[in-house]
C-alpha positions in Angstrom: 33.0 -43.2 -3.7 33.3 -42.1 -7.3 33.4 -44.8 -9.9 33.8 -42.6 -13.0 35.2 -39.1 -13.5 32.2 -38.0 -15.5 30.3 -37.6 -12.2 32.7 -34.7 -11.6 32.9 -33.5 -15.2 30.5 -30.5 -15.1 30.4 -30.1 -18.8 27.9 -32.9 -19.0 25.5 -31.3 -16.5 22.1 -30.3 -17.9 21.0 -26.7 -17.2 17.7 -28.0 -15.8 15.3 -25.6 -17.5 13.5 -25.5 -20.8 14.8 -22.1 -21.8 18.3 -23.4 -21.7 18.0 -27.0 -23.2 21.7 -27.6 -23.8 24.2 -29.0 -21.3 27.0 -26.8 -19.9 29.4 -27.7 -22.8 27.0 -26.3 -25.4 25.8 -23.2 -23.5 27.8 -20.1 -24.5 28.4 -18.6 -21.1 30.6 -19.1 -18.1 28.8 -21.7 -15.9 30.0 -23.1 -12.6 28.3 -26.3 -11.4 28.5 -27.9 -8.0 27.7 -31.5 -8.7 26.0 -34.0 -6.4 29.2 -36.0 -6.0 31.1 -32.9 -4.7 28.3 -32.0 -2.3 28.3 -35.6 -0.9 32.1 -35.6 -0.4 32.0 -32.2 1.4 28.9 -33.1 3.3 27.3 -29.8 2.1 24.3 -28.8 4.2 23.1 -25.4 2.7 23.1 -23.4 -0.5 25.8 -21.1 1.0 28.1 -24.1 1.6 27.6 -25.3 -2.0 28.4 -21.9 -3.5 31.7 -21.8 -1.6 32.9 -23.9 -4.5 32.2 -21.1 -7.0 34.7 -18.3 -7.5 33.4 -14.7 -7.6 30.5 -15.3 -5.2 30.4 -13.5 -1.8 27.7 -13.7 0.8 26.2 -10.5 2.2 23.2 -9.4 4.3 21.3 -6.3 3.2 21.9 -3.2 5.2 19.8 -0.2 6.1 16.5 0.1 8.0 15.1 -3.3 9.0 18.1 -5.3 7.8 17.6 -8.5 5.8 19.1 -11.9 6.3 18.6 -15.2 4.5 20.6 -16.0 1.4 22.0 -12.7 0.1 24.7 -13.3 -2.5 26.7 -11.2 -4.8 28.1 -12.5 -8.1 31.1 -10.8 -9.6 30.5 -8.0 -7.1 26.8 -7.3 -8.1 23.7 -8.1 -6.0 22.0 -11.4 -6.8 19.5 -11.6 -3.9 16.6 -11.9 -6.3 18.4 -14.1 -8.8 18.0 -17.5 -7.0 15.9 -20.1 -9.0 14.8 -23.6 -8.5 14.4 -25.6 -11.7 14.2 -22.3 -13.6 11.5 -20.7 -11.5 12.3 -17.7 -9.2 12.4 -18.4 -5.5 11.3 -15.1 -3.9 11.8 -16.2 -0.3 14.1 -14.6 2.2 15.5 -17.6 4.1 18.6 -19.8 4.5 18.2 -22.6 2.0 19.1 -26.1 3.1 20.5 -28.4 0.4 18.8 -31.7 1.4 16.7 -31.6 -1.8 19.4 -30.6 -4.2 20.6 -32.6 -7.2 23.1 -30.0 -8.3 23.6 -26.2 -8.3 24.5 -24.1 -11.4 25.7 -20.5 -11.4 25.2 -18.8 -14.8 27.6 -15.9 -14.8 26.8 -12.5 -16.4 23.5 -10.9 -17.5 20.9 -13.5 -18.5 17.7 -11.4 -18.6 16.7 -12.9 -22.0 16.3 -16.2 -20.2 15.4 -15.3 -16.6 13.8 -11.8 -16.9 14.9 -8.6 -15.1 17.9 -8.8 -12.8 20.9 -11.1 -13.2 23.5 -8.3 -13.4 26.2 -10.6 -12.1 24.5 -13.8 -12.9 21.8 -16.3 -11.8 21.9 -19.3 -9.4 19.7 -22.2 -10.5 19.1 -25.2 -8.2 18.1 -28.4 -9.8 16.1 -30.4 -7.3 15.6 -34.1 -6.7 12.5 -35.4 -8.3 10.8 -38.8 -8.8 12.3 -41.1 -11.4 11.9 -44.7 -12.7 13.5 -47.3 -10.6 13.7 -47.8 -6.8 16.3 -46.2 -4.5 16.6 -45.7 -0.8 19.2 -43.7 1.1 19.6 -42.1 4.5 22.4 -40.5 6.5 23.2 -39.2 10.0 25.9 -36.6 10.8 27.3 -35.5 14.1 30.2 -33.4 15.3 31.6 -30.2 16.6 29.4 -27.5 18.2 26.6 -30.0 19.0 25.9 -30.6 15.3 23.3 -33.3 14.6 21.7 -33.9 11.2 19.6 -36.6 9.6 18.4 -36.9 6.1 16.5 -39.5 4.0 15.7 -39.9 0.3 13.3 -42.6 -1.0 12.2 -43.1 -4.6 9.6 -45.8 -5.4 8.4 -46.7 -8.9 4.7 -47.4 -8.8 4.2 -48.7 -12.4 5.8 -48.4 -15.8 5.3 -44.7 -16.0 4.8 -43.4 -12.4 7.1 -42.9 -9.5 7.1 -41.1 -6.1 10.0 -39.6 -4.2 10.3 -38.0 -0.8 13.4 -36.4 0.8 13.6 -35.1 4.3 15.9 -33.4 6.7 16.3 -32.5 10.4 19.2 -30.3 11.5 20.4 -28.8 14.8 23.7 -27.0 15.3 25.5 -24.3 17.1 28.4 -22.5 15.4 32.1 -23.2 16.1 33.8 -19.9 17.0 30.6 -17.8 17.5 28.8 -17.4 20.9 25.0 -17.8 21.1 24.5 -18.6 17.4 22.5 -21.6 16.4 20.1 -23.1 13.8 17.3 -25.6 14.3 15.5 -26.5 11.0 13.7 -29.3 9.3 12.3 -29.9 5.9 10.4 -32.3 3.6 10.2 -32.5 -0.2 7.9 -35.1 -1.8 7.3 -35.4 -5.5 5.3 -37.5 -7.9 5.9 -38.0 -11.6 3.4 -39.3 -14.2 4.1 -40.4 -17.7 7.8 -41.0 -17.3 9.3 -42.2 -20.6 6.1 -41.1 -22.5 5.2 -38.1 -24.7 3.5 -36.3 -21.8 5.2 -36.1 -18.4 3.8 -34.2 -15.4 5.8 -33.7 -12.2 4.3 -32.3 -9.0 6.7 -31.2 -6.2 6.3 -29.7 -2.8 8.8 -28.2 -0.4 8.4 -27.3 3.2 11.3 -25.9 5.3 11.1 -24.4 8.8 14.1 -22.8 10.4 14.6 -21.1 13.8 18.0 -19.5 13.9 19.9 -16.6 15.5 21.0 -14.0 12.9 24.7 -13.2 13.1 25.7 -9.7 12.0 29.3 -10.4 13.0 31.8 -7.9 14.5 32.0 -4.1 13.6 34.7 -2.7 11.4 36.8 -0.2 13.3 39.6 2.2 12.3 42.7 2.8 14.4 43.1 6.5 15.2 45.3 8.1 12.5 44.6 5.3 10.0 42.5 5.7 6.8 41.4 2.1 6.3 39.4 0.0 8.8 39.3 -3.7 9.4 37.0 -6.0 11.5 37.5 -5.5 15.2 38.9 -9.1 15.5 42.0 -7.9 13.6 42.8 -5.7 16.7 42.4 -8.3 19.4 38.6 -8.5 19.9 37.5 -12.1 20.5 36.2 -13.8 17.4 33.4 -15.4 19.5 31.9 -12.1 20.5 28.2 -11.8 19.4 26.6 -8.4 19.8 22.9 -9.4 19.7 20.2 -9.4 22.4 17.9 -12.1 23.7 15.2 -10.7 21.3 17.2 -11.5 18.2 15.5 -14.3 16.1 15.1 -15.3 12.5 12.1 -17.7 12.4 11.0 -18.7 8.9 8.6 -21.1 7.3 8.6 -21.8 3.5 6.0 -23.7 1.4 6.3 -24.1 -2.3 4.2 -26.2 -4.7 5.5 -26.7 -8.2 3.9 -28.4 -11.2 5.9 -29.1 -14.4 4.4 -30.3 -17.6 6.3 -31.5 -20.6 4.6 -32.5 -23.9 6.3 -33.8 -27.0 3.9 -32.5 -29.7 5.9 -34.3 -32.4 9.6 -35.2 -33.0 10.4 -31.6 -33.7 8.4 -29.6 -31.1 8.3 -29.9 -27.3 6.0 -27.8 -25.1 6.6 -27.0 -21.4 4.5 -25.4 -18.7 6.0 -24.7 -15.3 3.8 -23.3 -12.5 4.9 -22.5 -8.9 3.1 -21.0 -5.9 5.0 -20.1 -2.8 4.1 -18.9 0.7 6.7 -17.4 3.1 6.3 -16.5 6.7 9.1 -14.9 8.7 9.6 -13.2 12.1 12.9 -11.3 12.1 14.7 -9.3 14.8 18.4 -8.6 14.6 20.9 -6.3 16.2 23.1 -4.3 13.9 26.1 -3.3 15.9 28.2 -0.2 15.1 31.4 1.1 16.8 31.6 4.9 16.1 34.5 7.3 16.7 33.9 7.5 20.5 33.9 3.7 20.8 37.0 3.4 18.7 38.9 6.0 20.6 38.0 4.4 23.9 39.1 0.9 22.8 42.5 2.0 21.3 43.2 4.1 24.3 42.7 1.1 26.6 39.5 2.4 28.1 37.4 -0.8 27.6 34.6 0.3 29.9 33.7 3.2 27.5 34.2 1.2 24.3 30.5 0.7 23.8 28.8 -0.7 20.7 25.5 0.8 19.6 23.5 -2.2 18.3 20.3 -0.5 17.3 21.9 0.7 14.1 20.5 4.0 12.7 17.8 6.0 14.3 14.5 4.2 14.3 16.0 0.8 13.4 16.6 -2.0 13.2 13.1 -2.9 14.5 11.6 -6.4 14.6 8.9 -7.3 12.0 6.6 -10.1 10.9 6.8 -10.8 7.2 4.2 -12.7 5.2 4.6 -13.2 1.5 3.2 -15.1 -1.3 4.1 -15.5 -5.0 3.1 -17.2 -8.1 4.9 -17.7 -11.4 4.0 -19.5 -14.6 6.3 -20.0 -17.6 4.9 -21.5 -20.8 7.6 -22.3 -23.4 8.2 -24.3 -26.5 11.3 -25.6 -28.1 11.3 -26.4 -31.9 14.1 -28.2 -33.7 13.9 -28.3 -37.5 15.8 -27.9 -40.8 15.2 -25.5 -43.7 17.3 -26.9 -46.6 20.9 -27.2 -45.4 20.3 -25.0 -42.3 19.5 -26.4 -38.9 17.4 -24.4 -36.4 16.4 -24.4 -32.8 13.7 -21.9 -31.7 12.7 -21.2 -28.2 9.8 -18.9 -27.2 7.3 -18.4 -24.5 5.5 -16.3 -21.9 6.6 -15.7 -18.3 4.1 -14.2 -15.8 4.9 -13.7 -12.1 3.4 -11.9 -9.2 4.8 -11.4 -5.7 3.2 -9.9 -2.6 4.9 -8.8 0.6 3.3 -7.6 3.9 5.3 -6.6 7.0 4.1 -5.7 10.4 6.5 -3.6 12.4 7.1 -4.0 16.1 9.0 -1.7 18.4 11.4 -1.7 21.4 10.7 0.4 24.5 13.8 1.8 26.2 13.3 2.5 29.8 16.6 4.2 30.3 17.0 2.9 33.9 19.6 4.5 36.1 20.9 6.6 33.1 21.9 3.5 31.1 21.3 2.9 27.4 19.8 -0.4 26.7 20.9 -0.2 23.0 24.6 -0.3 24.0 26.9 -3.1 25.0 30.6 -3.6 25.6 32.8 -4.1 22.5 35.2 -6.3 24.5 32.7 -8.3 26.6 29.2 -8.0 25.1 26.1 -9.2 26.9 22.9 -10.4 25.3 20.8 -9.7 28.4 19.8 -6.1 28.5 17.7 -5.0 31.6 15.1 -2.4 30.6 14.9 -3.4 27.0 11.3 -4.4 26.2 9.7 -5.6 23.0 6.2 -4.2 22.5 3.3 -5.7 20.7 1.7 -4.3 17.5 0.9 -0.7 18.0 1.9 -0.6 21.6 4.7 1.9 21.0 3.3 3.6 17.8 5.8 6.5 17.9 8.8 4.2 18.1 8.0 2.4 14.9 10.6 2.1 12.2 11.2 5.4 10.5 10.9 4.8 6.8 12.8 7.4 4.8 10.3 9.4 2.8 7.3 7.5 4.2 7.2 8.3 7.9 6.6 6.1 10.9 4.2 3.3 9.9 2.9 0.1 11.3 2.5 -1.8 8.0 4.6 -1.9 4.9 3.1 -3.6 1.8 4.7 -4.2 -1.5 3.7 -6.1 -4.7 5.0 -6.5 -8.2 3.8 -8.1 -11.4 6.0 -9.0 -14.3 4.8 -10.1 -17.7 7.5 -11.2 -20.1 7.7 -12.6 -23.6 10.8 -14.2 -24.9 12.1 -15.6 -28.2 15.4 -16.9 -29.4 16.8 -18.8 -32.4 20.0 -20.7 -32.9 20.9 -21.3 -36.5 23.7 -23.6 -37.7 25.2 -22.0 -40.8 27.4 -25.1 -41.2 27.4 -28.1 -38.8 30.3 -26.6 -36.9 29.2 -23.0 -36.7 26.0 -21.5 -35.3 24.6 -18.1 -34.4 22.1 -17.6 -31.6 20.0 -14.4 -31.1 17.4 -13.8 -28.5 15.3 -11.0 -27.0 12.9 -10.6 -24.1 10.4 -7.9 -23.4 9.1 -7.3 -19.8 6.5 -5.1 -18.3 7.3 -4.7 -14.6 4.7 -3.1 -12.4 5.4 -2.6 -8.7 3.6 -0.9 -5.8 4.6 0.0 -2.2 2.6 1.5 0.7 3.2 2.4 4.3 0.1 2.8 6.4 -1.3 3.0 9.9 1.5 4.6 11.9 2.5 7.7 13.8 1.5 10.1 11.0 -2.1 10.4 9.7 -1.4 10.2 6.0 -0.5 6.9 4.2 2.2 6.6 1.6 1.4 4.9 -1.6 3.9 4.6 -4.4 4.2 2.8 -7.8 6.5 2.2 -10.7 6.0 0.7 -14.1 8.9 -0.2 -16.5 9.0 -1.7 -20.0 12.3 -3.3 -20.6 13.9 -5.1 -23.6 16.9 -7.3 -23.1 18.7 -8.9 -26.1 21.5 -11.4 -26.5 23.7 -12.6 -29.4 26.1 -15.6 -29.3 28.5 -17.0 -31.9 29.5 -20.7 -31.4 32.1 -22.8 -33.2 32.0 -26.5 -32.4 34.7 -28.3 -34.5 33.7 -31.6 -32.9 31.5 -33.0 -30.1 34.1 -32.2 -27.5 34.9 -28.5 -28.1 33.1 -25.2 -28.3 34.6 -21.8 -28.8 32.1 -19.0 -28.3 31.4 -15.2 -28.1 28.5 -13.9 -26.1 27.0 -10.5 -25.8 24.0 -10.0 -23.5 22.2 -7.2 -21.6 20.1 -7.1 -18.4 17.9 -4.7 -16.7 17.2 -4.2 -13.0 14.2 -2.0 -12.1 14.2 -0.4 -8.6 11.0 -2.2 -7.4 12.4 -5.6 -8.3 13.4 -6.6 -4.8 9.9 -6.5 -3.2 10.5 -9.3 -0.6 14.2 -8.8 0.3 14.8 -5.1 0.4 13.9 -2.8 3.3 12.2 -0.2 1.1 11.5 -1.0 -2.5 10.3 2.5 -3.5 10.2 6.1 -2.1 8.5 9.3 -3.3 11.6 10.3 -5.2 13.0 6.9 -6.3 9.7 5.7 -8.0 10.7 7.7 -11.1 14.3 6.3 -11.4 15.3 4.6 -14.5 16.4 0.9 -14.2 20.0 -0.2 -14.0 21.4 -1.5 -17.3 24.2 -4.1 -17.7 26.1 -5.4 -20.6 28.3 -8.5 -21.0 31.0 -9.3 -23.6 32.5 -12.7 -23.2 34.9 -14.9 -25.2 35.4 -18.5 -24.0 36.3 -22.1 -24.8 35.1 -25.4 -23.4 36.9 -28.7 -24.0 35.9 -32.3 -23.1 38.9 -34.6 -22.8 39.9 -38.2 -22.2 36.6 -39.6 -23.5 34.5 -37.4 -21.3 36.4 -37.9 -18.1 37.8 -34.4 -17.8 36.3 -31.0 -18.7 38.2 -27.7 -19.1 36.9 -24.2 -19.5 38.4 -20.8 -20.0 36.8 -17.4 -20.6 37.6 -13.7 -20.6 34.8 -11.2 -20.0 33.9 -7.6 -19.6 30.8 -6.6 -17.6 29.6 -3.0 -17.5 26.8 -1.5 -15.4 25.3 1.9 -16.0 22.8 4.1 -14.0 23.9 2.4 -10.7 21.4 2.7 -7.9 23.1 3.5 -4.6 21.8 2.3 -1.2 22.8 4.2 1.9 24.1 1.5 4.3 22.9 3.4 7.3 19.4 4.5 6.4 18.6 2.1 3.6 17.5 5.0 1.3 18.1 4.6 -2.4 19.4 7.3 -4.7 19.9 7.4 -8.4 23.3 8.1 -9.9 25.1 8.3 -13.2 27.8 6.0 -11.7 29.2 3.4 -14.0 30.9 0.2 -12.8 33.0 -2.3 -14.7 34.3 -5.8 -13.9 36.5 -7.6 -16.4 38.7 -10.6 -16.0 39.4 -14.3 -16.6 37.8 -17.5 -15.3 39.2 -21.0 -15.5 37.9 -24.4 -14.4 38.9 -28.1 -14.6 36.7 -30.9 -13.5 36.7 -34.7 -13.7 39.0 -37.6 -13.5 42.8 -36.9 -14.0 43.8 -40.6 -13.6 41.8 -43.7 -12.6 40.3 -43.2 -9.2 41.8 -39.6 -8.9 39.1 -36.9 -9.3 39.5 -33.1 -9.1 37.4 -30.0 -9.5 39.2 -26.7 -9.5 38.3 -23.1 -10.4 40.1 -19.7 -10.6 38.9 -16.2 -11.3 40.8 -13.0 -11.7 38.7 -9.8 -11.6 39.5 -6.1 -12.3 36.5 -4.5 -10.8 36.4 -0.7 -10.8 34.1 2.3 -10.6 34.7 4.0 -13.9 32.4 7.1 -13.5 30.8 8.5 -10.4 29.3 11.7 -9.0 31.7 11.2 -6.1 34.9 11.9 -7.9 37.0 10.3 -5.2 35.4 6.9 -5.9 36.5 6.8 -9.6 39.1 4.1 -10.1 38.3 2.5 -6.8 37.7 -1.3 -6.6 34.0 -2.3 -6.5 32.9 -3.4 -3.0 32.6 -7.2 -2.3 34.4 -8.1 -5.5 37.8 -9.7 -4.8 40.5 -9.5 -7.4 41.5 -13.2 -7.1 39.5 -16.2 -5.9 40.1 -19.9 -6.3 38.7 -23.3 -5.2 40.3 -26.7 -5.4 39.0 -30.1 -4.3 40.5 -33.5 -5.1 40.0 -37.1 -3.9 41.7 -40.4 -4.5 40.3 -43.9 -4.0 42.5 -46.8 -2.9 41.3 -50.3 -3.7 37.7 -49.0 -4.4 36.2 -52.5 -5.0 37.7 -54.3 -2.0 36.7 -54.6 1.7 39.7 -52.4 2.7 38.8 -49.5 0.4 39.5 -45.9 1.4 38.9 -42.6 -0.2 40.7 -39.5 1.0 41.2 -36.0 -0.2 40.6 -32.3 0.5 40.8 -28.9 -0.9 41.3 -25.2 -0.5 38.9 -22.2 -0.7 40.8 -18.9 -1.2 39.5 -15.4 -1.8 41.5 -12.2 -2.0 40.8 -9.3 0.3 37.5 -7.6 -0.4 36.6 -3.9 0.1 33.4 -3.1 2.0 32.5 0.2 0.5 32.8 2.2 -2.7 35.4 4.6 -1.1 37.7 1.6 -0.3 38.1 2.7 3.3 37.2 -0.6 4.9 38.1 -4.2 4.0 38.3 -7.8 5.1 41.6 -9.7 4.6 41.9 -12.7 2.3 40.2 -16.0 3.1 42.0 -19.3 3.1 40.3 -22.4 4.3 41.7 -26.0 4.2 39.1 -28.8 4.3 39.6 -32.6 4.2 37.7 -35.9 4.0 38.4 -39.5 4.5 35.7 -42.2 3.9 35.3 -46.0 3.8 32.6 -48.1 2.1 31.3 -50.9 4.3 30.1 -53.5 1.8 27.9 -52.2 -1.1 25.5 -50.1 0.9 27.1 -48.4 3.9 29.6 -45.6 4.0 31.4 -43.8 6.8 33.1 -40.5 6.3 34.9 -37.9 8.5 35.1 -34.3 7.3 37.3 -31.6 8.7 36.7 -27.9 8.0 39.0 -25.0 8.4 41.8 -27.3 9.6 44.2 -24.4 10.2 41.5 -22.7 12.4 42.2 -19.5 10.5 40.2 -16.4 11.2 38.2 -16.0 7.9 35.1 -14.0 7.2 31.9 -15.3 5.5 29.1 -12.7 5.3 30.3 -9.2 4.5 28.6 -5.9 5.2 29.5 -2.2 4.7 30.5 -1.8 8.3 30.7 -5.3 9.7 31.9 -8.8 8.8 31.0 -12.2 10.2 33.8 -14.6 11.3 33.5 -18.0 9.5 33.3 -21.3 11.3 36.4 -22.3 13.2 38.0 -25.7 13.1 35.3 -28.3 13.0 34.8 -32.0 12.5 31.8 -33.9 11.3 31.2 -37.6 11.1 28.7 -39.1 8.7 27.2 -42.6 8.4 25.1 -43.2 5.3 23.1 -46.0 3.8 22.2 -46.4 0.1 20.2 -49.1 -1.7 
């Protein structure tokens, strides 16, 4: 249970990376933090579950040829699939991230290319991991509950000598999904770390992460439109069973992730600190998923009562989705320095460095063979009563069905798809205090982004080889007024750039013969905010208003996955509020609210002008509160709960399909047994409401139904 509110006051949370050395209170940008205390109370088990506490984030899986799963998030309505970081280094992997190794999660809203490099239109997600520290600690937990859910974790830290410690965290998890047929996840992970020189001028930390996951991808239910209507909704809104899963026995998402990270910190003198962070990652993944669609014939049959002819096509567009084996590797090194000094009455903080990264992606395509026995189509199943067993549907080996290979728009039918990208970035910023209570910060980053893509050895004789090179400059300027240690009022202007070839590992086709010459997307942020620490650091309040603009939008066809350039301009503006910490003794709360006005302001498709941006709800809010009774007695109890609410969200630019609002009530009750044991019972979606989690252009995945999870934990 919580002893002090400051464990919930996010304003004291460090950003966890050298390029942003201040805490949340003194960083001039909207930042949402999911602290360790909140994750423990909610029994959070994945990055997706942690981010449900952050307004303005929606989860989505990439569409188009091949499809993509793993963690695919949007922030303020803009793609952030390549904007996930661990301790300030980019995580290129396409997988579902377990939270067993998380200390806390931060979401830095708005363009941050000056800090992170290209991308970050809507923001960046930074995970601060558990690492070795001085002192001994031991903890473990076991959870079990609805849908055959079983989970065990451990976290052991041991101090070896005065300056060295080792830590190891581990996890095993097996579960089905409440409210979804045939969907499951079986995963395990381990994360050891060792730190040298703790408390000394030179500190070196070495971390390793391995996670294996075998799961069934869930592309949800199709969106359908009633005859005569102009707006579609998920089929479950019209009586289709929320449990229906439209995949086949071949569907699988089997991933393996290995990352090794070394972090060096050296205090050169009292004024200058140097950092060098290096990470190498290897990612292996076999992916096969059905992308169901219910066209006009299917819709007409269902609404006319002809269930037998209401057939879902689950192959998606022609030539896809096809299974593939993906093997990636990446390396990134960030060298940086932070200097704090005075020149006369002026105080300065300068940050500069070099960021070099390279990522490689190789995919081997497989193919289905459709026998067409007795005039049937193996790619169809019933909308009302789907079956995952499809007689006549065969999965071929590499090259067995060469002419059935995935048709890559602009590249032809190929066996192998290979992509790579190299980014070299140089960054510099200075914050100068004109007077002790007022400072100006200016920064700039230059990047050279060089990406390549090839499609080889397929049905056509010629290979396709493409490339793109972009030089980008991203500035930022911030004004900060801090009348005392508890308050900051700020204005922030920042820009970001997203080259087309940025998403090498998690897009179906990074480049095409026409798109390789496209200019990158450009985004700008204008934000005014205030942060206030109250009650001697027990409660933190934030408020901000912002305007986010994106030009030269790149459009992805949800059916084919092909990318086209446009002069479209999009804008999202709004207000974000948060409160976190201890209201009264033993009563803790963390609450957020966001109001957005997201619109397409200019488009080649005139009808889309003024329409709401897809996947960006107008209103969203989260609330979580707990109260502890007699916390230091044998009869102690902590109880609480909260609400996650999201306004309806449109699924396309034309605003012709949407999912209704989400409202989920969760609760927890826990009891400490002595000083070391804790028992907790969590309830999720207590009203058993039909909500939707992952959103697509033509589908939506129903969220978990009512579920209960018991947890027994031990801490020394």
